BAVEXNU-731919 format. One line per field, with one value per residue: x, y, z of N, C-alpha, C in turn; residue in three letters. Coordinates in Angstrom, 2 decimals, padded with zeros to 5 digits. Layout:
<atoms>
n_x = c(X_...) .
n_y = c(Y_...) .
n_z = c(Z_...) .
ca_x = c(X_...) .
ca_y = c(Y_...) .
ca_z = c(Z_...) .
c_x = c(X_...) .
c_y = c(Y_...) .
c_z = c(Z_...) .
res = c(Ala_...) .
</atoms>
This chain:
<atoms>
n_x = c(-007.71_-008.11_-006.28_-006.76_-005.81_-002.52_000.09_002.85_004.62_004.70_006.46_008.78_009.01_008.89_010.06_008.93_007.51_005.60_002.73_-000.84_-004.01_-006.96_-010.48_-012.83_-015.20_-017.70_-020.00_-022.83_-022.59_-019.93_-018.54_-019.18_-017.85_-015.25_-014.95_-014.77_-012.28_-011.62_-009.97_-007.78_-004.96_-002.73_-002.00_-002.96_-003.58_-003.73_-005.43_-005.75_-008.61_-009.98_-011.28_-011.18_-010.01_-009.35_-009.36_-007.88_-007.90_-008.15_-009.16_-012.10_-013.59_-016.70_-019.52_-020.82_-023.58_-024.65_-025.98_-027.82_-027.03_-024.34_-021.39_-019.14_-016.04_-013.62_-014.22_-013.70_-012.89_-013.87_-011.85_-011.80_-010.71_-009.41_-009.87_-007.57_-005.58_-005.94_-005.27_-002.56_-001.66_-002.16_-000.21_002.10_001.87_001.73_003.76_006.17_006.26_005.51_003.85_000.69_000.14_-001.55_-000.82_-001.80_-004.90_-007.41_-009.68_-010.85_-011.12_-013.71_-015.14_-014.89_-013.83_-010.57_-007.89_-004.43_-002.65_000.10_002.50_004.67_007.89_009.21_011.42_014.62_016.16_018.72_018.48_016.69_018.22_020.25_018.79_018.01_020.52_021.39_019.44_019.99_022.59_022.05_020.50_022.42_024.17_022.51_022.13_024.76_025.16_023.33_024.40_026.92_026.35) .
n_y = c(043.37_044.49_045.78_045.44_045.16_044.98_043.04_043.99_043.56_040.82_039.71_040.71_039.50_036.75_033.83_033.12_030.24_029.00_029.99_030.44_030.95_031.94_031.85_033.82_033.68_035.95_038.28_040.26_043.04_043.06_042.60_044.90_046.79_045.87_046.42_049.16_049.36_049.11_047.41_045.47_043.46_043.07_041.80_039.26_035.69_032.28_029.24_025.69_023.92_020.98_020.08_022.57_025.87_028.57_032.07_034.26_037.32_039.22_042.41_043.83_046.76_048.03_048.50_051.65_052.15_049.81_049.21_047.15_044.84_044.61_042.79_041.36_042.99_041.53_038.88_035.33_034.20_032.06_030.36_029.53_026.74_024.17_020.70_019.08_020.99_021.88_019.56_019.42_021.74_021.03_019.09_020.68_022.46_020.81_018.78_020.06_022.35_024.91_028.08_029.71_032.60_035.53_037.33_039.32_040.97_041.02_042.07_040.17_039.98_039.11_040.12_038.90_038.46_037.77_036.07_036.06_033.50_032.52_029.96_029.94_030.40_031.39_034.19_034.69_037.17_037.89_037.12_039.00_041.33_040.76_040.74_043.43_044.70_043.67_044.72_047.43_047.55_046.86_049.06_051.12_050.29_050.57_053.31_054.21_053.14_054.65_057.16_056.90_055.91) .
n_z = c(001.77_005.05_007.58_011.01_013.70_015.06_016.38_017.40_019.45_019.79_017.89_018.88_021.38_020.93_019.11_015.96_014.84_013.09_011.15_011.18_009.60_011.05_011.49_013.39_016.00_016.47_018.01_016.84_017.59_018.28_015.86_014.51_016.04_015.60_012.87_013.04_014.02_016.71_018.45_020.49_020.58_022.06_024.56_024.27_023.99_022.88_023.73_023.75_024.22_024.77_021.76_020.66_019.82_021.80_022.19_024.41_026.31_024.30_023.49_022.64_022.16_023.51_021.32_020.37_019.77_020.65_023.02_025.13_023.84_023.76_024.62_027.10_026.96_027.16_026.85_026.32_023.03_020.42_018.07_014.62_013.06_010.89_011.64_011.40_011.56_014.18_015.58_014.93_016.18_018.83_019.18_018.91_021.13_023.41_023.30_022.38_023.88_023.01_022.40_021.61_019.82_018.83_015.88_014.15_013.35_010.93_008.29_005.71_002.04_001.59_003.67_006.14_009.49_010.45_012.16_012.45_013.58_015.52_016.04_018.60_020.19_023.25_023.72_025.21_027.34_026.35_023.70_022.73_022.99_021.18_018.75_018.63_018.42_015.96_014.22_014.54_013.50_010.83_010.11_010.31_008.27_005.99_006.03_005.58_003.02_001.51_001.81_000.56_-001.93) .
ca_x = c(-007.52_-008.01_-005.64_-007.49_-004.91_-001.22_000.78_004.29_005.35_004.84_007.69_009.89_009.09_008.82_010.50_007.74_007.79_004.64_001.53_-002.11_-005.11_-008.12_-011.66_-013.14_-016.64_-018.03_-021.41_-023.11_-022.02_-018.47_-018.01_-019.31_-016.75_-014.03_-014.89_-014.34_-010.88_-011.50_-009.52_-006.41_-004.53_-001.38_-001.75_-003.81_-002.96_-004.72_-005.29_-006.55_-009.43_-010.70_-011.04_-011.42_-008.98_-009.99_-008.49_-008.08_-007.22_-008.38_-010.09_-012.93_-014.35_-018.14_-020.06_-021.55_-025.02_-024.97_-026.69_-027.88_-026.49_-022.88_-020.90_-017.93_-014.95_-012.52_-014.71_-012.94_-013.46_-013.54_-011.22_-012.24_-009.62_-009.69_-009.56_-006.18_-004.75_-006.05_-004.46_-001.16_-001.40_-002.10_001.13_003.10_001.79_001.96_005.04_007.33_006.24_005.35_002.63_-000.07_000.05_-002.07_000.07_-002.59_-006.30_-007.78_-010.91_-010.44_-011.87_-015.12_-015.75_-014.78_-012.76_-009.59_-006.77_-003.22_-002.20_001.47_003.09_005.86_008.76_009.62_012.82_015.30_016.56_019.88_018.02_016.10_019.32_020.92_017.95_018.08_021.85_021.43_018.61_020.73_023.70_021.45_020.10_023.63_024.66_021.64_022.42_026.07_024.99_022.63_025.32_028.02_026.07) .
ca_y = c(043.04_045.67_045.45_046.01_045.24_044.37_042.74_044.16_043.04_039.37_039.42_041.08_038.60_035.34_033.31_032.62_028.97_028.73_030.82_029.91_031.90_031.38_032.67_034.11_033.76_037.22_038.66_041.36_044.31_042.94_042.77_046.33_047.47_045.46_047.19_050.52_049.28_049.27_046.10_045.38_042.06_043.14_040.84_038.08_034.40_031.24_027.95_024.62_023.27_019.90_020.15_023.95_026.85_029.73_033.24_034.99_038.60_040.13_043.44_044.48_047.79_047.96_049.31_052.76_051.99_048.42_049.19_045.89_043.73_044.56_041.72_041.68_043.24_040.57_037.50_034.41_034.06_030.79_030.47_028.50_026.11_022.80_019.72_018.64_022.08_021.86_018.43_019.81_022.71_020.29_018.49_021.73_023.07_019.86_018.07_020.91_023.47_026.18_028.80_030.27_034.05_036.20_038.35_040.44_040.72_041.76_041.69_039.76_040.55_038.70_040.76_038.03_038.79_036.69_036.27_035.30_032.87_032.02_029.02_030.72_030.02_032.60_034.62_035.10_038.58_038.08_037.01_040.29_042.29_040.40_041.22_044.90_045.05_043.34_045.71_048.68_047.44_046.92_050.45_051.90_049.91_051.18_054.74_054.38_052.86_055.79_058.30_056.66_055.41) .
ca_z = c(003.17_005.89_008.86_012.14_014.86_014.83_017.63_017.14_020.60_019.67_017.14_019.75_022.53_020.56_017.82_015.27_014.17_012.03_011.28_010.69_009.49_011.73_011.61_014.78_016.26_017.10_018.01_015.91_018.02_018.28_014.50_014.17_016.72_014.90_011.61_013.40_014.41_018.16_018.93_020.99_020.75_022.62_025.64_024.07_023.72_022.59_024.41_023.17_025.23_024.09_020.31_020.26_020.12_022.41_022.29_025.66_026.47_023.18_023.93_021.62_022.87_023.24_020.23_020.98_019.62_020.95_024.30_025.89_023.06_023.95_025.48_027.86_026.00_027.29_026.88_025.45_021.69_019.77_016.76_013.69_012.33_010.48_012.68_011.29_012.07_015.64_016.06_014.78_017.23_020.10_019.22_019.16_022.46_024.51_023.21_022.21_024.81_022.32_022.75_020.50_019.97_017.64_015.33_013.63_013.04_009.73_007.60_004.37_000.92_001.67_004.83_007.31_010.44_010.56_013.07_012.09_014.81_015.37_016.99_018.96_021.30_023.96_023.64_026.43_027.30_025.49_022.31_022.38_022.82_019.93_017.65_018.60_017.92_014.52_013.53_014.60_012.54_009.49_009.88_010.04_006.94_004.99_006.04_004.92_001.59_000.90_001.80_-000.37_-003.25) .
c_x = c(-007.31_-007.46_-006.36_-006.56_-003.63_-000.53_002.29_005.14_005.59_006.13_008.92_010.10_009.18_009.55_009.27_008.12_006.91_003.43_000.33_-003.10_-006.34_-009.27_-011.95_-014.65_-016.92_-019.53_-021.59_-022.49_-020.49_-017.91_-018.13_-018.19_-015.41_-013.87_-014.49_-012.89_-010.64_-011.14_-008.09_-006.07_-003.14_-001.10_-002.57_-002.98_-004.07_-004.39_-006.16_-007.28_-010.30_-010.32_-011.25_-010.22_-009.69_-008.96_-008.85_-007.36_-007.38_-009.46_-010.79_-013.82_-015.83_-018.55_-020.96_-023.06_-025.49_-025.86_-026.69_-027.29_-024.98_-022.52_-019.67_-016.77_-013.84_-012.99_-013.88_-013.66_-012.96_-012.93_-011.64_-011.07_-010.08_-009.22_-008.11_-005.22_-004.77_-005.22_-002.97_-000.77_-001.33_-000.73_002.19_003.06_002.07_003.34_006.23_007.34_006.15_004.03_001.97_-000.32_-000.56_-001.11_-000.69_-004.02_-006.66_-009.13_-010.52_-011.36_-013.35_-015.83_-015.71_-013.61_-011.86_-008.50_-005.61_-002.61_-000.82_001.79_004.45_006.60_009.28_011.10_013.34_015.74_017.74_019.51_017.45_017.19_020.06_020.13_018.03_019.42_021.94_020.61_019.32_021.88_023.17_021.06_021.31_024.21_023.84_021.92_023.74_025.96_024.31_023.57_026.41_027.56_024.82) .
c_y = c(044.32_045.27_046.18_046.21_044.47_044.18_042.79_043.53_041.53_039.00_039.78_040.05_037.12_035.06_032.70_031.37_028.78_029.63_030.13_031.06_031.26_032.37_032.88_034.27_035.02_037.44_039.86_042.68_044.25_043.17_044.22_047.14_047.13_046.26_048.64_050.55_049.40_047.94_046.21_043.91_041.99_042.04_039.58_036.85_033.40_029.97_026.94_023.92_022.23_019.90_021.56_024.83_028.11_030.84_034.03_036.33_039.56_041.13_044.05_045.46_047.69_048.93_050.39_052.58_050.58_048.23_047.81_044.70_043.61_043.43_042.20_041.86_042.18_039.11_036.61_034.22_032.78_031.08_029.29_028.01_024.73_021.84_019.26_019.73_022.11_020.73_018.74_020.79_022.04_019.66_019.52_022.19_022.08_019.24_019.01_022.13_024.83_026.82_029.37_031.75_034.64_037.30_039.57_040.00_041.60_041.29_041.39_040.35_040.23_039.28_039.93_038.49_037.58_037.09_035.45_034.81_032.26_031.00_029.62_030.13_031.31_032.91_034.93_036.56_038.80_037.92_038.34_041.32_042.04_040.91_042.73_045.34_044.79_044.36_047.06_048.68_047.51_048.35_051.33_051.58_050.57_052.67_055.04_054.14_054.02_056.97_058.13_056.34_055.82) .
c_z = c(003.98_007.25_009.98_013.33_014.55_016.17_017.38_018.25_020.50_018.94_017.95_020.86_022.18_019.25_017.17_014.49_012.94_012.24_010.64_010.57_010.10_011.67_013.09_014.94_017.05_017.10_017.07_016.30_018.04_016.88_014.06_014.81_016.06_013.61_011.85_013.85_015.89_018.82_019.42_021.20_021.41_023.65_025.48_023.74_023.46_023.35_023.68_024.31_024.53_022.62_019.78_020.63_020.60_022.57_023.54_025.60_025.31_023.59_022.73_022.36_022.54_022.12_020.84_020.92_020.00_022.16_024.96_025.15_023.17_024.92_026.24_026.88_026.02_027.28_025.96_024.12_021.04_018.39_015.91_012.86_011.89_011.56_012.62_011.77_013.60_016.22_015.99_015.89_018.60_020.26_019.54_020.62_023.59_024.46_023.18_023.12_024.15_022.74_021.51_020.75_018.70_017.18_014.83_013.40_011.85_009.21_006.17_003.30_000.97_002.88_006.09_008.19_010.60_011.54_012.55_013.40_014.59_016.45_017.32_020.15_021.94_023.81_025.03_026.27_026.35_024.01_021.84_022.13_021.52_018.73_017.51_018.02_016.41_013.71_013.46_013.59_011.10_009.13_009.56_008.68_005.84_004.89_005.33_003.43_000.88_000.77_000.72_-001.79_-003.87) .
res = c(Met_Lys_Leu_Ile_Ala_Asn_Asn_Lys_Lys_Ala_Arg_His_Asp_Phe_Phe_Ile_Glu_Glu_Thr_Tyr_Glu_Ala_Gly_Ile_Val_Leu_Thr_Gly_Thr_Glu_Ile_Lys_Ser_Val_Arg_Gln_Gly_Arg_Val_Ser_Ile_Lys_Glu_Ser_Tyr_Ala_Lys_Ile_Glu_Gly_Glu_Glu_Val_Ile_Leu_Tyr_Gly_Met_Asn_Ile_Ser_Pro_Tyr_Glu_Gln_Gly_Asn_Arg_Phe_Asn_Thr_Asp_Pro_Leu_Arg_Pro_Lys_Lys_Leu_Leu_Leu_His_Lys_Arg_Glu_Ile_Arg_Lys_Leu_Ile_Gly_Tyr_Thr_Thr_Leu_Lys_Gly_Leu_Thr_Leu_Val_Pro_Leu_Arg_Met_Tyr_Ile_Asn_Asp_Arg_Gly_Arg_Ala_Lys_Val_Glu_Leu_Ala_Val_Ala_Arg_Gly_Lys_Lys_Glu_Tyr_Asp_Lys_Arg_His_Asp_Ile_Ala_Arg_Arg_Asp_Ala_Asp_Arg_Arg_Met_Gln_Lys_Ala_Met_Arg_Arg_Asn_Gly) .
</atoms>
């Protein structure tokens, strides 16, 4: 598995409830650009439209040798999930008020581009401060343990 893009900010801004692995529909020049690692998923999110899951805000830079075959870098991309997974996601997003956020994009062993999609709940500012304080305390404990033991 080759990691292409990672969304570190998502874990900071959201509580992750559940994750799904989804395929992604790309054009030829887009997959070539993905293999070069020219992808940004920092401000992307997914929406369910009808029976399809669409990813918005994912930036795939144009391929240098793609000339006229290059597409819009920010065009919406369709995600491939099983129908029962899509139905479950519809329930999460409509009834419980959760959102769909991509955590990372990678190429699996078979050469397919995949997106790890998370069902997430937004954090409040005090939740973020609490997480930072806990991480800081853990870091200080680890440092003390190394020094003493």
